[in-house]
DRENDO-994187 format. One record per residue (C-alpha): residue in one letter; x, y, z; residue number from 1. Coordinates in Angstrom, 2 decimals, padded with zeros to 5 digits. Example, Ala and Ser with C-alpha at 12.3 -4.5 7.8 and 13.67 -1.06 7.14 Angstrom:
2
[r 'A',[012.30,-004.50,007.80],1]
[r 'S',[013.67,-001.06,007.14],2]
***
This chain:
321
[r 'M',[002.99,-002.82,007.65],1]
[r 'S',[006.20,-001.76,005.99],2]
[r 'V',[007.28,-003.88,003.10],3]
[r 'L',[010.30,-002.26,001.49],4]
[r 'S',[011.87,-000.59,004.50],5]
[r 'S',[014.22,-001.93,007.11],6]
[r 'L',[012.77,-004.30,009.70],7]
[r 'L',[013.91,-001.77,012.32],8]
[r 'V',[011.47,000.97,013.27],9]
[r 'P',[012.62,004.11,011.39],10]
[r 'P',[012.75,007.61,012.88],11]
[r 'P',[009.33,009.30,012.78],12]
[r 'A',[008.56,010.76,009.37],13]
[r 'E',[007.55,014.39,009.14],14]
[r 'A',[005.39,013.75,006.06],15]
[r 'V',[004.08,010.92,003.90],16]
[r 'I',[004.56,011.13,000.13],17]
[r 'E',[003.12,008.99,-002.65],18]
[r 'I',[004.56,009.02,-006.17],19]
[r 'G',[002.21,007.33,-008.61],20]
[r 'P',[001.68,007.25,-012.38],21]
[r 'E',[-001.09,009.85,-012.22],22]
[r 'A',[000.06,012.26,-009.47],23]
[r 'V',[002.27,012.95,-006.51],24]
[r 'S',[000.57,013.51,-003.17],25]
[r 'A',[001.95,014.62,000.18],26]
[r 'A',[000.47,015.05,003.65],27]
[r 'V',[001.57,016.18,007.09],28]
[r 'F',[-000.10,014.72,010.18],29]
[r 'A',[-000.16,015.16,013.94],30]
[r 'P',[-001.67,012.88,016.62],31]
[r 'R',[-005.21,013.55,017.83],32]
[r 'G',[-006.39,010.75,020.07],33]
[r 'R',[-006.64,007.61,017.92],34]
[r 'E',[-006.85,009.69,014.75],35]
[r 'A',[-004.36,011.30,012.39],36]
[r 'L',[-004.87,015.07,012.37],37]
[r 'V',[-004.37,016.27,008.80],38]
[r 'Q',[-002.38,019.51,008.93],39]
[r 'G',[-001.91,019.68,005.19],40]
[r 'C',[-002.51,017.55,002.11],41]
[r 'V',[-001.60,018.38,-001.50],42]
[r 'V',[-002.12,016.47,-004.74],43]
[r 'E',[-000.18,017.49,-007.87],44]
[r 'P',[-001.12,015.77,-011.15],45]
[r 'L',[001.74,014.45,-013.27],46]
[r 'P',[002.10,014.67,-017.05],47]
[r 'P',[001.08,011.41,-018.75],48]
[r 'G',[004.01,009.02,-018.95],49]
[r 'A',[006.19,010.80,-016.37],50]
[r 'V',[006.00,007.76,-014.07],51]
[r 'S',[005.47,004.18,-015.21],52]
[r 'A',[004.38,001.55,-012.70],53]
[r 'A',[006.58,-001.37,-013.78],54]
[r 'L',[008.44,-004.25,-012.19],55]
[r 'L',[011.44,-004.54,-014.52],56]
[r 'T',[012.06,-001.14,-016.12],57]
[r 'P',[012.93,002.29,-014.65],58]
[r 'N',[009.79,004.01,-013.36],59]
[r 'I',[010.88,007.66,-013.22],60]
[r 'V',[010.66,008.40,-016.93],61]
[r 'D',[010.52,012.22,-016.78],62]
[r 'R',[012.50,013.02,-013.65],63]
[r 'P',[012.46,016.84,-014.05],64]
[r 'A',[008.65,016.78,-014.24],65]
[r 'V',[008.31,014.52,-011.20],66]
[r 'V',[010.75,016.63,-009.17],67]
[r 'A',[008.96,019.83,-010.18],68]
[r 'R',[005.53,018.53,-009.19],69]
[r 'L',[006.78,017.15,-005.89],70]
[r 'R',[008.52,020.44,-005.16],71]
[r 'A',[005.24,022.27,-005.85],72]
[r 'A',[003.40,019.92,-003.48],73]
[r 'I',[005.96,020.30,-000.68],74]
[r 'E',[005.96,024.10,-000.96],75]
[r 'R',[002.21,024.11,-000.33],76]
[r 'L',[002.55,022.17,002.94],77]
[r 'T',[002.77,023.89,006.31],78]
[r 'S',[006.47,023.03,006.65],79]
[r 'K',[009.21,021.50,004.53],80]
[r 'P',[009.87,017.93,005.72],81]
[r 'R',[013.31,016.35,005.88],82]
[r 'R',[012.32,012.80,006.85],83]
[r 'V',[009.48,011.26,004.89],84]
[r 'A',[007.70,007.96,004.33],85]
[r 'L',[007.44,007.15,000.64],86]
[r 'L',[004.68,005.15,-001.08],87]
[r 'L',[005.23,003.53,-004.48],88]
[r 'P',[002.84,001.99,-007.04],89]
[r 'D',[002.08,-001.66,-006.30],90]
[r 'P',[003.46,-003.02,-009.63],91]
[r 'V',[006.96,-001.92,-008.57],92]
[r 'A',[007.21,-005.03,-006.36],93]
[r 'R',[006.51,-008.75,-006.56],94]
[r 'V',[004.31,-009.71,-003.61],95]
[r 'S',[003.93,-013.35,-002.58],96]
[r 'V',[003.00,-015.53,000.37],97]
[r 'V',[005.53,-018.27,001.19],98]
[r 'H',[004.96,-021.28,003.42],99]
[r 'F',[007.42,-022.97,005.76],100]
[r 'E',[006.70,-026.03,007.86],101]
[r 'Q',[009.21,-024.85,010.45],102]
[r 'V',[010.74,-021.44,011.09],103]
[r 'P',[014.37,-021.05,012.19],104]
[r 'T',[014.86,-019.40,015.56],105]
[r 'R',[017.73,-017.21,014.37],106]
[r 'F',[016.90,-014.17,012.25],107]
[r 'E',[019.88,-014.77,009.97],108]
[r 'D',[018.71,-018.29,009.17],109]
[r 'L',[015.15,-017.14,008.49],110]
[r 'D',[016.43,-014.37,006.23],111]
[r 'Q',[018.46,-016.84,004.19],112]
[r 'L',[015.49,-019.22,003.96],113]
[r 'V',[013.20,-016.47,002.64],114]
[r 'R',[015.83,-015.33,000.14],115]
[r 'W',[016.32,-018.87,-001.11],116]
[r 'Q',[012.56,-019.24,-001.60],117]
[r 'V',[012.23,-015.90,-003.43],118]
[r 'K',[015.28,-016.57,-005.58],119]
[r 'K',[013.51,-019.49,-007.26],120]
[r 'S',[010.80,-017.29,-008.79],121]
[r 'A',[012.10,-013.70,-008.76],122]
[r 'P',[012.45,-012.20,-012.26],123]
[r 'F',[015.66,-010.38,-011.23],124]
[r 'P',[018.86,-011.40,-009.40],125]
[r 'I',[018.35,-011.73,-005.66],126]
[r 'D',[021.52,-009.70,-005.01],127]
[r 'D',[019.90,-006.74,-006.81],128]
[r 'T',[016.70,-007.02,-004.78],129]
[r 'V',[015.19,-004.98,-001.97],130]
[r 'L',[013.46,-007.62,000.12],131]
[r 'S',[011.12,-007.43,003.09],132]
[r 'Y',[008.82,-009.92,004.76],133]
[r 'M',[006.51,-010.30,007.72],134]
[r 'P',[004.43,-013.07,009.34],135]
[r 'A',[001.13,-013.78,007.59],136]
[r 'G',[-000.30,-016.29,010.06],137]
[r 'T',[-000.23,-020.04,010.54],138]
[r 'T',[-001.93,-022.88,008.71],139]
[r 'P',[-004.12,-025.65,010.19],140]
[r 'D',[-001.21,-028.10,009.88],141]
[r 'G',[001.02,-025.89,012.03],142]
[r 'G',[002.96,-024.33,009.16],143]
[r 'H',[004.02,-020.69,009.04],144]
[r 'E',[003.37,-018.22,006.24],145]
[r 'F',[005.11,-014.97,005.42],146]
[r 'L',[004.14,-012.08,003.18],147]
[r 'V',[007.22,-011.38,001.07],148]
[r 'V',[007.80,-008.28,-001.05],149]
[r 'A',[010.66,-008.00,-003.54],150]
[r 'A',[011.61,-005.12,-005.82],151]
[r 'R',[014.55,-004.21,-007.98],152]
[r 'R',[016.92,-002.05,-005.96],153]
[r 'D',[017.64,000.41,-008.77],154]
[r 'I',[013.93,001.06,-009.32],155]
[r 'V',[013.31,001.81,-005.64],156]
[r 'L',[016.41,004.03,-005.57],157]
[r 'G',[015.00,005.96,-008.53],158]
[r 'Y',[011.99,007.00,-006.45],159]
[r 'E',[014.13,007.78,-003.42],160]
[r 'A',[016.42,009.95,-005.57],161]
[r 'V',[013.48,012.24,-006.40],162]
[r 'C',[013.03,012.93,-002.69],163]
[r 'E',[016.76,013.35,-002.12],164]
[r 'E',[016.96,015.97,-004.86],165]
[r 'L',[014.56,018.04,-002.75],166]
[r 'G',[016.52,017.48,000.47],167]
[r 'M',[014.27,014.74,001.87],168]
[r 'H',[015.26,011.27,003.10],169]
[r 'A',[012.82,008.38,002.70],170]
[r 'G',[013.25,006.44,005.93],171]
[r 'L',[010.37,004.11,005.11],172]
[r 'V',[009.28,002.85,001.69],173]
[r 'D',[006.02,000.97,001.21],174]
[r 'L',[003.38,000.15,-001.39],175]
[r 'S',[000.25,002.22,-001.91],176]
[r 'T',[-002.26,-000.56,-001.24],177]
[r 'F',[-000.55,-001.50,002.01],178]
[r 'G',[-001.05,002.10,003.09],179]
[r 'V',[-004.79,001.67,002.46],180]
[r 'V',[-004.73,-001.63,004.38],181]
[r 'N',[-003.18,000.16,007.35],182]
[r 'A',[-005.86,002.85,007.21],183]
[r 'C',[-008.52,000.13,007.37],184]
[r 'L',[-006.72,-001.64,010.22],185]
[r 'A',[-006.85,001.56,012.27],186]
[r 'V',[-010.65,001.20,012.48],187]
[r 'P',[-011.68,-000.59,015.71],188]
[r 'G',[-012.57,-004.24,015.12],189]
[r 'A',[-010.76,-004.52,011.78],190]
[r 'R',[-008.25,-007.01,013.22],191]
[r 'D',[-010.91,-009.42,014.42],192]
[r 'A',[-012.19,-010.85,011.14],193]
[r 'D',[-011.46,-011.63,007.48],194]
[r 'W',[-012.08,-008.89,004.92],195]
[r 'L',[-011.35,-008.12,001.28],196]
[r 'L',[-009.92,-004.89,-000.15],197]
[r 'V',[-010.05,-003.88,-003.82],198]
[r 'H',[-007.81,-000.88,-004.59],199]
[r 'V',[-008.41,000.59,-008.06],200]
[r 'R',[-005.99,002.97,-009.79],201]
[r 'P',[-005.90,003.97,-013.48],202]
[r 'A',[-002.67,002.01,-014.14],203]
[r 'Y',[-003.32,-001.00,-011.91],204]
[r 'T',[-005.66,-002.70,-009.46],205]
[r 'S',[-004.73,-004.69,-006.35],206]
[r 'V',[-006.80,-007.20,-004.40],207]
[r 'A',[-005.88,-008.11,-000.82],208]
[r 'I',[-007.37,-010.42,001.80],209]
[r 'V',[-006.71,-009.51,005.42],210]
[r 'R',[-007.07,-011.92,008.34],211]
[r 'S',[-006.50,-010.90,011.96],212]
[r 'G',[-004.47,-007.89,010.88],213]
[r 'S',[-002.25,-009.74,008.38],214]
[r 'V',[-002.38,-009.78,004.59],215]
[r 'I',[-002.78,-013.44,003.63],216]
[r 'F',[-003.45,-012.93,-000.08],217]
[r 'F',[-002.36,-010.26,-002.55],218]
[r 'R',[-002.75,-009.96,-006.30],219]
[r 'N',[-001.87,-007.05,-008.56],220]
[r 'L',[-003.24,-006.53,-012.06],221]
[r 'A',[-002.45,-004.13,-014.85],222]
[r 'G',[-005.25,-001.67,-015.60],223]
[r 'E',[-008.34,-003.80,-016.07],224]
[r 'D',[-011.91,-003.08,-017.11],225]
[r 'A',[-014.65,-003.57,-014.54],226]
[r 'G',[-015.71,-006.92,-016.00],227]
[r 'S',[-012.24,-008.45,-015.85],228]
[r 'L',[-011.72,-007.10,-012.35],229]
[r 'V',[-014.97,-008.61,-011.12],230]
[r 'D',[-013.94,-011.99,-012.54],231]
[r 'V',[-010.61,-011.77,-010.69],232]
[r 'V',[-012.32,-010.84,-007.43],233]
[r 'H',[-014.73,-013.74,-007.85],234]
[r 'Q',[-011.79,-016.11,-008.43],235]
[r 'T',[-010.09,-014.66,-005.36],236]
[r 'T',[-013.20,-015.33,-003.28],237]
[r 'M',[-013.29,-018.94,-004.48],238]
[r 'Y',[-009.60,-019.36,-003.62],239]
[r 'Y',[-010.25,-017.87,-000.19],240]
[r 'Q',[-012.98,-020.42,000.49],241]
[r 'D',[-011.20,-023.45,-000.97],242]
[r 'R',[-007.55,-022.86,-000.04],243]
[r 'L',[-007.53,-020.37,002.83],244]
[r 'S',[-010.23,-021.97,005.02],245]
[r 'G',[-012.38,-018.89,004.55],246]
[r 'H',[-015.79,-018.72,006.19],247]
[r 'G',[-016.92,-015.42,004.70],248]
[r 'F',[-015.74,-011.84,004.60],249]
[r 'S',[-016.91,-009.51,007.35],250]
[r 'Q',[-016.75,-006.73,004.74],251]
[r 'V',[-015.68,-006.02,001.18],252]
[r 'L',[-014.00,-002.64,000.81],253]
[r 'L',[-013.28,-000.56,-002.29],254]
[r 'S',[-010.83,002.31,-002.65],255]
[r 'G',[-009.24,004.25,-005.47],256]
[r 'V',[-008.35,007.60,-007.03],257]
[r 'G',[-007.44,009.11,-010.35],258]
[r 'G',[-009.91,007.30,-012.59],259]
[r 'L',[-012.70,008.50,-014.82],260]
[r 'P',[-015.80,009.88,-013.06],261]
[r 'G',[-018.09,007.07,-012.00],262]
[r 'T',[-015.47,004.32,-012.39],263]
[r 'L',[-015.53,003.23,-008.74],264]
[r 'D',[-019.33,003.28,-008.65],265]
[r 'D',[-019.39,001.00,-011.71],266]
[r 'V',[-016.91,-001.36,-010.05],267]
[r 'R',[-018.89,-001.35,-006.80],268]
[r 'R',[-022.16,-002.22,-008.53],269]
[r 'S',[-020.51,-004.95,-010.58],270]
[r 'L',[-018.87,-006.48,-007.51],271]
[r 'E',[-022.13,-006.44,-005.54],272]
[r 'A',[-023.99,-008.13,-008.39],273]
[r 'R',[-021.34,-010.85,-008.82],274]
[r 'L',[-020.51,-011.51,-005.16],275]
[r 'G',[-024.00,-011.02,-003.74],276]
[r 'V',[-022.70,-008.85,-000.89],277]
[r 'E',[-022.70,-005.15,-000.11],278]
[r 'V',[-019.46,-003.38,-001.06],279]
[r 'H',[-018.43,-000.30,000.92],280]
[r 'R',[-016.04,002.49,-000.01],281]
[r 'V',[-013.07,002.86,002.34],282]
[r 'D',[-014.08,005.62,004.76],283]
[r 'T',[-010.90,007.51,005.62],284]
[r 'S',[-012.90,009.96,007.74],285]
[r 'R',[-013.08,007.25,010.43],286]
[r 'V',[-009.34,007.53,011.11],287]
[r 'V',[-008.49,011.16,010.33],288]
[r 'A',[-009.48,014.60,011.55],289]
[r 'F',[-008.80,017.90,009.82],290]
[r 'A',[-007.15,021.09,010.93],291]
[r 'D',[-009.02,024.34,010.35],292]
[r 'R',[-009.58,025.49,006.78],293]
[r 'I',[-009.06,022.03,005.24],294]
[r 'G',[-012.16,020.79,003.43],295]
[r 'A',[-012.73,017.02,003.69],296]
[r 'T',[-014.00,016.31,000.18],297]
[r 'P',[-014.56,012.68,-000.90],298]
[r 'E',[-011.73,013.01,-003.42],299]
[r 'L',[-009.30,014.29,-000.78],300]
[r 'L',[-010.28,011.49,001.59],301]
[r 'A',[-009.55,008.95,-001.15],302]
[r 'W',[-006.09,010.38,-001.77],303]
[r 'L',[-005.47,010.47,001.97],304]
[r 'A',[-006.22,006.79,002.61],305]
[r 'P',[-002.73,005.37,001.85],306]
[r 'L',[-000.97,008.42,003.33],307]
[r 'A',[-002.91,008.38,006.60],308]
[r 'G',[-002.68,004.61,006.91],309]
[r 'T',[001.09,004.74,006.61],310]
[r 'W',[001.36,007.49,009.23],311]
[r 'L',[-000.93,005.66,011.65],312]
[r 'R',[001.11,002.49,011.28],313]
[r 'M',[004.35,004.38,011.99],314]
[r 'R',[002.78,006.04,015.00],315]
[r 'A',[001.57,002.69,016.38],316]
[r 'E',[005.05,001.20,015.98],317]
[r 'A',[006.68,004.18,017.68],318]
[r 'V',[004.29,003.90,020.64],319]
[r 'A',[004.95,000.16,020.90],320]
[r 'V',[008.74,000.58,021.17],321]
***
Protein backbone atom coordinates (compact mmCIF):
# COMPACT_ATOMS: atom_id res chain seq x y z
CA MET A 1 0.00 0.00 0.00
CA SER A 2 1.49 3.29 -1.06
CA VAL A 3 0.38 6.27 0.91
CA LEU A 4 2.39 9.27 -0.20
CA SER A 5 3.01 8.37 -3.83
CA SER A 6 0.90 8.88 -6.89
CA LEU A 7 -2.15 6.65 -7.30
CA LEU A 8 -0.57 5.49 -10.57
CA VAL A 9 1.75 2.50 -10.42
CA PRO A 10 5.31 3.93 -10.54
CA PRO A 11 8.16 2.46 -12.59
CA PRO A 12 9.83 -0.45 -10.79
CA ALA A 13 12.30 0.72 -8.15
CA GLU A 14 15.83 -0.62 -8.26
CA ALA A 15 16.20 -0.33 -4.47
CA VAL A 16 14.21 0.49 -1.35
CA ILE A 17 15.58 3.08 1.07
CA GLU A 18 14.44 4.04 4.55
CA ILE A 19 15.55 7.27 6.23
CA GLY A 20 14.74 7.22 9.92
CA PRO A 21 15.86 9.09 13.05
CA GLU A 22 18.30 6.35 14.03
CA ALA A 23 19.71 5.14 10.68
CA VAL A 24 19.42 4.95 6.94
CA SER A 25 18.92 1.51 5.41
CA ALA A 26 18.90 0.36 1.80
CA ALA A 27 18.25 -2.95 0.07
CA VAL A 28 18.23 -4.37 -3.44
CA PHE A 29 15.89 -7.25 -4.29
CA ALA A 30 15.12 -9.63 -7.14
CA PRO A 31 12.14 -11.98 -7.59
CA ARG A 32 12.44 -15.58 -6.42
CA GLY A 33 9.08 -17.31 -6.62
CA ARG A 34 6.78 -15.62 -4.10
CA GLU A 35 9.75 -14.28 -2.15
CA ALA A 36 11.99 -11.24 -2.39
CA LEU A 37 15.58 -12.33 -2.99
CA VAL A 38 17.84 -10.03 -0.98
CA GLN A 39 20.86 -9.18 -3.13
CA GLY A 40 22.18 -6.61 -0.72
CA CYS A 41 21.14 -4.82 2.45
CA VAL A 42 23.04 -2.10 4.33
CA VAL A 43 22.25 -0.20 7.53
CA GLU A 44 24.18 2.99 8.35
CA PRO A 45 23.59 4.56 11.79
CA LEU A 46 22.97 8.31 11.88
CA PRO A 47 24.36 10.81 14.38
CA PRO A 48 21.80 11.66 17.09
CA GLY A 49 19.57 14.51 15.98
CA ALA A 50 20.43 14.31 12.27
CA VAL A 51 16.83 13.36 11.45
CA SER A 52 13.79 14.31 13.52
CA ALA A 53 10.52 12.46 13.01
CA ALA A 54 8.06 15.37 13.15
CA LEU A 55 4.80 16.41 11.54
CA LEU A 56 5.23 20.20 11.44
CA THR A 57 8.95 20.99 11.37
CA PRO A 58 11.74 20.13 8.89
CA ASN A 59 13.00 16.59 9.49
CA ILE A 60 16.41 16.66 7.78
CA VAL A 61 18.28 18.58 10.46
CA ASP A 62 21.86 17.66 9.49
CA ARG A 63 21.62 17.16 5.74
CA PRO A 64 25.37 16.65 5.11
CA ALA A 65 25.42 13.81 7.66
CA VAL A 66 22.32 12.15 6.20
CA VAL A 67 23.66 12.43 2.65
CA ALA A 68 27.04 11.04 3.72
CA ARG A 69 25.53 8.02 5.47
CA LEU A 70 23.17 7.28 2.60
CA ARG A 71 26.05 7.56 0.15
CA ALA A 72 28.03 5.09 2.26
CA ALA A 73 25.08 2.68 2.26
CA ILE A 74 24.53 2.91 -1.51
CA GLU A 75 28.23 2.36 -2.25
CA ARG A 76 28.08 -0.93 -0.36
CA LEU A 77 25.21 -2.27 -2.49
CA THR A 78 25.78 -4.43 -5.54
CA SER A 79 24.83 -1.60 -7.90
CA LYS A 80 24.00 2.09 -7.69
CA PRO A 81 20.24 2.56 -8.08
CA ARG A 82 18.65 5.44 -9.97
CA ARG A 83 14.99 4.77 -9.18
CA VAL A 84 14.16 4.02 -5.56
CA ALA A 85 11.23 3.61 -3.21
CA LEU A 86 11.62 5.77 -0.12
CA LEU A 87 10.29 5.04 3.38
CA LEU A 88 9.81 7.82 5.94
CA PRO A 89 9.18 7.78 9.71
CA ASP A 90 5.48 7.44 10.55
CA PRO A 91 5.22 10.77 12.47
CA VAL A 92 5.90 12.64 9.22
CA ALA A 93 2.25 12.10 8.21
CA ARG A 94 -1.22 12.39 9.73
CA VAL A 95 -3.03 9.09 9.18
CA SER A 96 -6.80 8.87 9.58
CA VAL A 97 -9.79 6.80 8.52
CA VAL A 98 -12.67 8.78 7.02
CA HIS A 99 -16.23 7.58 6.48
CA PHE A 100 -18.58 8.41 3.63
CA GLU A 101 -22.14 7.17 3.31
CA GLN A 102 -21.86 7.34 -0.48
CA VAL A 103 -18.84 7.50 -2.76
CA PRO A 104 -18.85 9.58 -5.96
CA THR A 105 -18.34 7.63 -9.15
CA ARG A 106 -15.92 10.16 -10.63
CA PHE A 107 -12.36 10.21 -9.31
CA GLU A 108 -12.24 14.01 -9.36
CA ASP A 109 -15.32 14.24 -7.15
CA LEU A 110 -13.98 11.67 -4.69
CA ASP A 111 -10.66 13.50 -4.52
CA GLN A 112 -12.38 16.77 -3.68
CA LEU A 113 -14.54 15.05 -1.06
CA VAL A 114 -11.49 13.54 0.67
CA ARG A 115 -9.65 16.86 0.57
CA TRP A 116 -12.62 18.66 2.07
CA GLN A 117 -12.79 16.11 4.89
CA VAL A 118 -9.05 16.32 5.61
CA LYS A 119 -9.03 20.11 5.44
CA LYS A 120 -11.26 20.29 8.52
CA SER A 121 -8.66 18.68 10.79
CA ALA A 122 -5.28 18.99 9.06
CA PRO A 123 -2.76 21.08 11.05
CA PHE A 124 -1.38 22.61 7.82
CA PRO A 125 -2.96 24.19 4.71
CA ILE A 126 -4.45 21.61 2.36
CA ASP A 127 -2.75 23.30 -0.61
CA ASP A 128 0.64 22.56 0.98
CA THR A 129 -0.23 18.91 1.57
CA VAL A 130 0.84 15.67 -0.06
CA LEU A 131 -2.31 13.57 0.15
CA SER A 132 -3.03 9.93 -0.61
CA TYR A 133 -5.90 7.61 0.23
CA MET A 134 -7.17 4.11 -0.40
CA PRO A 135 -10.28 2.06 0.41
CA ALA A 136 -10.37 0.67 3.95
CA GLY A 137 -13.51 -1.44 3.66
CA THR A 138 -17.22 -0.97 4.20
CA THR A 139 -19.33 -0.65 7.33
CA PRO A 140 -22.40 -2.71 8.31
CA ASP A 141 -24.67 0.20 7.31
CA GLY A 142 -23.26 0.23 3.78
CA GLY A 143 -20.89 3.16 4.28
CA HIS A 144 -17.42 3.36 2.79
CA GLU A 145 -14.19 4.06 4.65
CA PHE A 146 -10.86 5.30 3.34
CA LEU A 147 -7.40 5.34 4.88
CA VAL A 148 -6.11 8.87 4.32
CA VAL A 149 -2.51 10.00 4.74
CA ALA A 150 -1.49 13.66 4.70
CA ALA A 151 1.95 15.22 5.07
CA ARG A 152 3.46 18.63 4.58
CA ARG A 153 4.86 18.84 1.06
CA ASP A 154 8.06 20.62 2.06
CA ILE A 155 8.89 17.95 4.64
CA VAL A 156 8.46 15.12 2.13
CA LEU A 157 10.52 17.06 -0.42
CA GLY A 158 13.29 17.37 2.17
CA TYR A 159 13.65 13.59 2.27
CA GLU A 160 13.42 13.29 -1.51
CA ALA A 161 16.13 15.94 -1.91
CA VAL A 162 18.60 13.72 -0.02
CA CYS A 163 18.10 11.01 -2.64
CA GLU A 164 18.28 13.50 -5.50
CA GLU A 165 21.62 14.79 -4.27
CA LEU A 166 22.95 11.27 -4.84
CA GLY A 167 21.39 10.96 -8.29
CA MET A 168 18.37 8.90 -7.22
CA HIS A 169 14.69 9.59 -7.88
CA ALA A 170 12.09 8.49 -5.33
CA GLY A 171 9.23 7.25 -7.50
CA LEU A 172 7.30 5.95 -4.50
CA VAL A 173 7.19 7.38 -0.99
CA ASP A 174 5.58 5.50 1.89
CA LEU A 175 5.65 5.17 5.67
CA SER A 176 7.81 2.65 7.51
CA THR A 177 4.99 0.83 9.28
CA PHE A 178 3.05 0.38 6.05
CA GLY A 179 6.15 -1.34 4.68
CA VAL A 180 5.96 -3.79 7.59
CA VAL A 181 2.23 -4.26 6.98
CA ASN A 182 2.98 -5.18 3.37
CA ALA A 183 5.61 -7.69 4.48
CA CYS A 184 3.01 -9.34 6.72
CA LEU A 185 0.41 -9.31 3.93
CA ALA A 186 2.81 -11.25 1.70
CA VAL A 187 2.43 -14.26 4.02
CA PRO A 188 -0.27 -16.66 2.74
CA GLY A 189 -3.53 -16.30 4.65
CA ALA A 190 -2.78 -12.83 6.04
CA ARG A 191 -5.61 -11.28 4.03
CA ASP A 192 -8.25 -13.61 5.42
CA ALA A 193 -8.57 -12.36 8.99
CA ASP A 194 -8.17 -9.45 11.42
CA TRP A 195 -4.75 -8.92 13.01
CA LEU A 196 -2.89 -6.32 15.04
CA LEU A 197 0.61 -4.96 14.38
CA VAL A 198 2.72 -3.05 16.91
CA HIS A 199 5.79 -1.42 15.32
CA VAL A 200 8.27 -0.08 17.89
CA ARG A 201 11.06 2.39 17.04
CA PRO A 202 13.16 4.48 19.46
CA ALA A 203 11.47 7.76 18.40
CA TYR A 204 7.92 6.48 17.92
CA THR A 205 5.56 3.52 18.01
CA SER A 206 2.69 2.76 15.64
CA VAL A 207 -0.29 0.46 16.13
CA ALA A 208 -2.28 -0.81 13.14
CA ILE A 209 -5.28 -3.10 12.73
CA VAL A 210 -5.55 -4.92 9.42
CA ARG A 211 -8.76 -6.51 8.10
CA SER A 212 -8.94 -8.42 4.82
CA GLY A 213 -5.76 -6.77 3.59
CA SER A 214 -6.75 -3.19 4.49
CA VAL A 215 -5.60 -1.01 7.37
CA ILE A 216 -8.77 -0.05 9.24
CA PHE A 217 -7.12 1.56 12.27
CA PHE A 218 -3.82 3.38 12.74
CA ARG A 219 -2.35 5.27 15.66
CA ASN A 220 1.11 6.75 16.05
CA LEU A 221 2.72 7.69 19.35
CA ALA A 222 5.86 9.52 20.32
CA GLY A 223 8.46 7.33 22.01
CA GLU A 224 6.61 5.61 24.84
CA ASP A 225 7.66 3.33 27.67
CA ALA A 226 6.42 -0.25 27.62
CA GLY A 227 3.71 0.44 30.21
CA SER A 228 2.18 3.34 28.29
CA LEU A 229 2.35 1.38 25.06
CA VAL A 230 0.57 -1.59 26.57
CA ASP A 231 -2.21 0.70 27.80
CA VAL A 232 -2.61 2.14 24.29
CA VAL A 233 -2.73 -1.33 22.73
CA HIS A 234 -5.34 -2.39 25.29
CA GLN A 235 -7.43 0.69 24.46
CA THR A 236 -7.03 -0.11 20.76
CA THR A 237 -8.29 -3.64 21.36
CA MET A 238 -11.34 -2.31 23.20
CA TYR A 239 -12.05 0.12 20.35
CA TYR A 240 -11.70 -2.73 17.86
CA GLN A 241 -14.31 -4.77 19.71
CA ASP A 242 -16.75 -1.93 20.43
CA ARG A 243 -16.52 0.23 17.30
CA LEU A 244 -15.05 -1.95 14.55
CA SER A 245 -17.23 -5.06 15.04
CA GLY A 246 -14.14 -7.03 15.97
CA HIS A 247 -14.45 -10.70 16.87
CA GLY A 248 -10.84 -11.31 17.85
CA PHE A 249 -7.42 -11.01 16.28
CA SER A 250 -6.06 -14.01 14.42
CA GLN A 251 -2.60 -12.85 15.55
CA VAL A 252 -0.83 -10.02 17.32
CA LEU A 253 2.49 -9.13 15.68
CA LEU A 254 5.42 -7.11 16.99
CA SER A 255 8.24 -5.54 15.00
CA GLY A 256 10.94 -2.97 15.59
CA VAL A 257 14.60 -1.98 15.34
CA GLY A 258 17.08 0.42 16.83
CA GLY A 259 16.08 0.20 20.49
CA LEU A 260 17.95 -0.86 23.59
CA PRO A 261 18.74 -4.59 23.90
CA GLY A 262 15.76 -6.47 25.27
CA THR A 263 13.25 -3.68 24.58
CA LEU A 264 11.07 -5.71 22.22
CA ASP A 265 11.12 -8.72 24.52
CA ASP A 266 9.92 -6.50 27.38
CA VAL A 267 7.14 -5.12 25.19
CA ARG A 268 6.15 -8.61 24.04
CA ARG A 269 5.89 -9.95 27.58
CA SER A 270 3.92 -6.92 28.74
CA LEU A 271 1.50 -7.20 25.83
CA GLU A 272 0.94 -10.92 26.42
CA ALA A 273 0.25 -10.33 30.11
CA ARG A 274 -2.22 -7.50 29.44
CA LEU A 275 -4.01 -8.93 26.39
CA GLY A 276 -3.95 -12.58 27.42
CA VAL A 277 -2.80 -13.69 23.96
CA GLU A 278 0.47 -14.86 22.46
CA VAL A 279 2.42 -12.12 20.68
CA HIS A 280 4.71 -13.09 17.80
CA ARG A 281 7.63 -11.21 16.29
CA VAL A 282 7.21 -10.37 12.60
CA ASP A 283 9.09 -13.14 10.76
CA THR A 284 10.58 -11.53 7.66
CA SER A 285 12.26 -14.83 6.75
CA ARG A 286 8.85 -16.06 5.56
CA VAL A 287 8.87 -13.62 2.63
CA VAL A 288 12.54 -13.18 1.76
CA ALA A 289 15.44 -15.34 0.64
CA PHE A 290 19.11 -14.40 0.65
CA ALA A 291 21.78 -14.39 -2.00
CA ASP A 292 25.06 -16.11 -1.20
CA ARG A 293 27.27 -14.62 1.48
CA ILE A 294 24.47 -12.64 3.16
CA GLY A 295 23.89 -13.73 6.75
CA ALA A 296 20.24 -13.61 7.85
CA THR A 297 20.67 -12.35 11.41
CA PRO A 298 17.57 -11.45 13.47
CA GLU A 299 18.65 -7.81 13.46
CA LEU A 300 19.02 -7.74 9.67
CA LEU A 301 15.61 -9.40 9.24
CA ALA A 302 14.06 -6.70 11.43
CA TRP A 303 15.58 -3.91 9.35
CA LEU A 304 14.48 -5.69 6.19
CA ALA A 305 10.79 -5.95 7.11
CA PRO A 306 9.65 -2.52 5.83
CA LEU A 307 12.06 -2.62 2.87
CA ALA A 308 11.02 -6.08 1.69
CA GLY A 309 7.34 -5.38 2.26
CA THR A 310 7.52 -2.29 0.07
CA TRP A 311 9.31 -4.17 -2.71
CA LEU A 312 6.84 -7.06 -2.59
CA ARG A 313 3.92 -4.65 -2.81
CA MET A 314 5.47 -2.91 -5.84
CA ARG A 315 6.11 -6.26 -7.49
CA ALA A 316 2.51 -7.39 -6.91
CA GLU A 317 1.18 -4.16 -8.43
CA ALA A 318 3.46 -4.48 -11.45
CA VAL A 319 2.29 -8.06 -12.05
CA ALA A 320 -1.35 -6.99 -11.72
CA VAL A 321 -1.07 -4.29 -14.42
